[in-house]
BAMAR-544899 format. One line per field, with one value per residue (C-alpha): chain; x, y, z. Coordinates in Angstrom, 1 decimal, padded with zeros to 4 digits. Layout:
! BAMAR-544899
c <- A ...;
east <- X ...;
north <- Y ...;
up <- Z ...;
END
This chain:
! BAMAR-544899
c <- A A A A A A A A A A A A A A A A A A A A A A A A A A A A A A A A A A A A A A A A A A A A A A A A A A A A A A A A A A A A A A A A A A A A A A A A A A A A A A A A A A A A A A A A A A A A A A A A A A A A A A A A A A A A A A A A A A A A A A A A A A A A A A A A A A A A A A A A A A A A A A A A A A A A A A A A A A A A A A A A A A A A A A A A A A A A A A A A A A A A A A A A A A A A A A A A A A A A A A A A A A A A A A A A A A A A A A A A A A A A A A A A A A A A A A A A A A A A A A A A A A A A A A A A A A A A A A A A A A A A A A A A A A A A A A A A A A A A A A A A A A A A A A A A A A A A A A A A A A A A A A A A A A A A A A A A A A A A A A A A A A A A A A A A A A A A A A A A A A A A A A A A A A A A A A A A A A A A A A A;
east <- 181.6 182.0 184.7 186.5 189.8 192.8 194.8 198.2 198.5 200.5 204.5 205.7 207.0 207.9 205.1 203.0 203.1 202.7 199.4 198.5 199.4 197.4 194.3 194.5 195.1 192.1 189.9 190.5 189.6 186.6 185.2 186.1 187.8 190.9 191.1 194.4 194.0 197.5 198.7 195.9 193.5 195.7 194.7 191.4 191.3 192.2 190.2 189.5 191.0 194.4 194.0 195.2 193.0 195.2 196.1 198.6 201.4 200.7 202.1 204.0 204.7 208.1 208.4 205.7 208.3 210.0 209.6 207.6 204.1 203.9 200.6 202.6 201.3 201.0 202.9 204.4 202.4 199.2 195.9 195.4 193.9 196.9 196.7 193.0 193.1 196.0 194.3 190.6 189.4 188.5 184.4 185.7 188.6 186.2 183.3 186.1 186.8 183.4 182.7 185.7 185.0 181.3 182.5 184.7 181.6 183.3 181.6 184.6 187.7 190.7 192.7 196.0 197.3 199.0 197.3 197.1 195.7 193.0 192.0 191.3 188.8 187.2 187.0 185.4 183.6 180.9 183.4 182.8 179.1 178.4 181.3 182.3 185.7 188.1 191.3 194.4 197.2 200.5 203.2 206.9 206.2 203.7 201.4 198.2 195.7 193.8 196.4 199.8 201.1 201.4 202.4 205.9 207.2 208.9 211.1 211.9 212.9 215.2 216.4 217.6 219.2 221.3 222.4 223.5 224.9 227.4 228.4 229.4 232.9 234.0 233.0 235.3 237.9 237.8 236.9 233.7 230.4 227.7 224.9 222.3 219.1 215.7 212.2 209.1 208.2 206.1 206.3 209.5 208.7 211.0 213.8 212.7 212.3 215.3 217.7 216.6 217.7 220.8 222.1 222.6 223.5 221.0 217.7 216.2 212.4 209.5 207.5 210.0 211.9 215.3 218.1 221.8 223.4 222.2 222.9 226.6 227.3 225.8 227.4 231.3 230.7 230.1 233.0 233.3 234.4 232.1 229.0 225.3 223.0 219.9 217.9 213.9 213.8 210.9 212.7 213.6 216.4 215.8 217.7 219.0 217.8 218.9 218.9 218.2 221.0 223.6 222.0 222.9 226.6 227.3 226.8 228.6 231.4 231.5 231.6 235.0 233.1 234.2 231.2 230.0 226.3 224.7 221.6 219.6 217.0 214.9 216.5 214.1 211.4 213.1 214.6 213.4 210.3 211.0 209.0 207.0 205.6 205.2 202.4 200.6 200.1 198.8 196.5 195.3 194.8 193.0 190.8 189.8 188.1 186.4 185.1 184.0 182.4 180.7 179.4 181.1 182.1 184.4 186.8 190.1 192.0 193.5 195.7 196.0 196.8 197.4 194.1 193.0 189.9 188.1 187.3 185.3 186.9 185.0 186.5 190.3 189.8 188.4 190.8 193.9 195.2 193.2 196.0 195.5 196.7 199.9 199.4 195.6 193.8 190.7 191.2 192.5 194.7 194.6 197.7 199.4 202.6 205.1 202.9 204.4 204.0 205.6 207.8 210.2 210.8 211.9 214.0 216.2 216.5 217.2 219.9 221.7 220.3 219.9 216.3 215.5 214.1 211.7 211.3;
north <- 266.3 267.7 270.6 270.9 273.7 273.6 276.2 276.8 279.4 281.2 279.7 277.1 273.8 270.3 268.2 270.5 269.3 265.6 266.7 268.7 265.6 263.2 265.5 265.3 261.8 260.9 263.4 262.1 258.8 259.8 261.4 264.8 268.0 270.1 273.6 275.0 278.2 280.3 282.4 281.5 284.4 286.7 284.9 284.7 288.6 289.1 289.2 286.5 284.3 283.0 279.3 276.0 273.2 269.8 267.0 263.7 266.4 269.2 268.2 265.0 262.2 262.7 266.2 265.8 265.2 268.6 271.5 274.8 275.0 274.5 276.6 279.2 280.6 284.0 287.6 290.3 293.1 291.5 292.6 290.1 289.8 291.9 294.8 294.9 295.8 298.2 300.2 299.9 297.5 294.1 294.5 294.6 291.7 289.6 290.4 289.5 286.3 285.3 286.2 284.5 281.0 281.3 282.5 279.5 277.3 274.8 272.1 272.4 273.9 272.5 274.6 273.6 276.1 277.3 277.5 281.7 280.6 277.9 280.8 283.1 280.6 280.2 283.5 284.5 281.4 283.4 283.5 280.2 279.6 278.4 275.6 272.9 273.9 271.2 272.3 270.3 271.4 272.1 273.9 273.3 274.6 272.1 274.5 273.4 272.0 268.7 267.2 265.1 266.1 268.5 268.2 269.8 269.4 266.0 267.1 270.6 268.3 266.4 269.4 270.5 267.6 267.7 271.1 270.3 267.2 269.1 271.7 268.6 268.0 271.4 271.9 269.3 270.3 273.6 273.0 275.3 275.6 276.2 278.6 277.5 279.6 277.4 278.9 278.6 281.7 280.9 277.2 274.9 271.6 272.2 273.0 270.5 267.3 268.3 268.5 264.9 264.2 265.5 264.9 268.8 269.8 272.5 273.5 277.0 277.0 280.1 277.9 277.1 280.0 279.7 280.9 282.3 281.8 278.2 277.9 278.9 276.7 273.6 274.0 274.9 271.7 269.3 266.6 268.3 271.4 271.4 271.1 272.4 274.7 274.9 278.3 278.7 282.1 283.1 283.1 286.3 287.5 290.3 293.2 292.3 292.7 291.1 287.7 285.2 283.3 286.3 287.4 283.6 284.0 287.4 286.0 282.4 284.4 286.8 283.7 282.7 280.1 279.6 279.5 281.1 281.1 279.5 280.2 277.7 280.3 278.8 275.7 274.5 274.9 273.3 269.7 267.1 265.6 262.8 259.3 260.1 263.6 261.9 259.2 261.7 264.1 261.1 259.6 263.6 263.7 260.9 261.8 265.8 264.0 261.4 264.4 266.0 263.0 262.7 266.3 267.7 271.3 273.8 271.0 269.5 266.8 265.8 262.3 261.3 257.8 256.6 257.7 259.7 261.9 265.5 267.6 270.8 274.2 275.5 272.6 273.7 276.9 276.7 274.2 275.8 279.0 282.0 284.9 288.1 288.1 290.3 291.5 291.6 293.6 292.2 288.8 286.0 283.0 279.6 277.8 275.0 274.8 272.8 270.7 271.2 267.2 266.3 263.6 264.8 266.9 264.9 262.8 265.9 266.0 262.6 262.6 265.3 268.4 272.0 272.8 275.7 275.7 273.4 271.7;
up <- 098.2 101.5 101.8 104.5 105.4 107.0 108.7 110.8 113.2 115.6 116.0 113.4 114.7 113.4 112.8 111.1 107.7 109.0 110.4 106.6 104.8 106.7 107.0 103.2 102.9 105.2 103.8 100.8 101.6 103.0 099.6 100.9 099.4 101.3 100.9 102.5 103.8 103.6 106.6 109.1 109.9 107.9 104.7 105.6 105.7 102.0 099.0 097.7 100.8 099.9 099.5 097.7 096.7 097.5 095.2 095.7 094.5 097.0 099.8 098.8 101.5 101.7 102.4 105.1 107.8 107.3 109.9 109.4 107.8 103.7 104.8 106.0 109.8 109.0 108.2 110.1 108.1 107.9 109.4 111.9 116.0 117.1 114.5 114.4 118.1 117.7 115.2 116.3 113.7 115.5 114.7 110.7 111.0 112.8 110.2 107.3 109.0 109.2 105.8 104.0 105.9 104.2 100.9 100.9 101.4 103.9 106.1 108.6 109.1 110.9 112.6 114.1 116.7 120.0 123.3 122.1 118.6 120.8 123.4 120.3 118.5 121.5 122.6 119.5 118.8 117.2 114.1 113.3 113.9 110.3 110.3 112.2 114.3 115.2 116.9 116.8 119.6 118.5 120.2 121.3 124.7 125.5 127.8 126.5 129.2 128.6 126.6 127.5 124.6 121.3 118.2 118.0 121.2 121.1 118.3 120.1 122.9 120.6 118.9 121.9 123.0 120.1 120.0 123.7 122.9 120.6 123.5 125.8 124.5 124.2 127.6 128.7 126.6 127.8 131.5 131.1 131.5 129.3 129.9 127.0 127.0 125.9 124.7 126.7 127.4 130.1 130.6 131.6 130.2 127.1 129.4 132.1 129.5 127.6 130.7 131.9 128.5 128.4 132.2 132.7 136.2 136.7 135.1 135.6 134.6 135.6 137.8 140.1 142.7 142.6 144.6 142.4 145.2 145.5 141.8 142.3 145.1 143.6 140.4 143.0 144.8 141.9 141.1 137.5 136.1 132.7 132.1 130.6 132.8 131.0 131.5 130.3 128.9 131.1 133.9 136.1 138.3 141.0 140.3 136.6 133.3 129.8 128.2 131.2 129.9 129.6 133.3 135.2 133.4 135.0 138.1 137.7 136.2 139.1 141.2 139.1 137.3 133.8 131.4 128.2 126.8 123.9 122.3 120.4 118.9 116.2 116.1 118.5 116.0 113.2 112.0 110.6 112.7 114.9 115.1 117.7 117.0 113.4 114.9 117.6 114.3 112.3 115.5 115.8 112.2 112.4 115.8 113.9 110.6 113.2 115.2 111.7 110.6 113.5 113.3 116.5 116.7 118.7 120.1 120.6 119.9 123.1 124.1 127.7 128.7 125.3 124.3 121.6 121.9 121.5 124.4 124.1 123.7 126.6 128.6 127.2 128.3 131.3 132.4 132.4 134.2 132.6 132.0 130.1 126.3 126.3 123.1 122.8 125.5 126.9 125.9 127.8 126.9 128.8 129.7 131.2 133.4 135.2 137.8 141.4 141.6 137.9 138.2 136.1 139.2 141.7 139.5 138.6 142.5 142.5 139.9 141.7 138.9 140.8 139.7 142.0 145.6 145.1 148.9;
END
């Protein structure tokens, strides 16, 4: 019986449990055994590795809709890539990962992670040279190159949209604006998509320069005196420090615009997984299992033009903008951003939304 492993790494999001359950179902139908690795690479560093053998009762189908990861995504106090670098133990850490994978006698490993986790896997690919490595992209930021969708993104957009919907009536009642700070450290896709969904009057994202005076004039001359301004956490304002929403709020207040700030925080990574994310998780799970059956390795599942297929991890890494990992010196991360020709930018402008200095 072929033994395959699965682990989730990086930040949590909705859809992880769906993909875990679908991998289990598909693997079982193929006569394979699924081993769940708890806490991602952290779990591989324990002796013995912390694992779960899946059965029908391990993760019931009715729980697969829940957010978070049944397998957990790592512990803050555990030895991981970041702490291994900090304590000059990276060589020992990598050796332990390789030994643990060998000890588990896995034929294949499914790694469900974000752009940081997938970049680390490629940059340290010798760790996985004795096992088929198949990656599935998940992130609420949608910052992974070569795929049009990532698991967790649609649910996060819905969570943020629902949060803002709840603010609109109180905004109207008090003739005030709400400056809502969204997640999306370097990529503005979450703010952009949710902003279009709620009819925000301004959307500020890291990829597009904005002029705060233009923003103020835009808000002042609108026919309404209330609404939502979405601010991605990755934006900056020259000469100011603090949380981006607070910085924008202070500028609006100084200009006589009544406003409050709101921070949905980790609720964006929570919530029941929406149908589109469940479908995407199922398609990517099936694609990953097919890749294992076809003896593929060092690949990532993608979806483009409604087609789900694999691409090489090398192509994924090379396709993005390569940046230094802020927490791990000498390690690079492949990033995707909102493209200047993203059709939502033009749509936002056509709908009277201030999106920045796009022209």
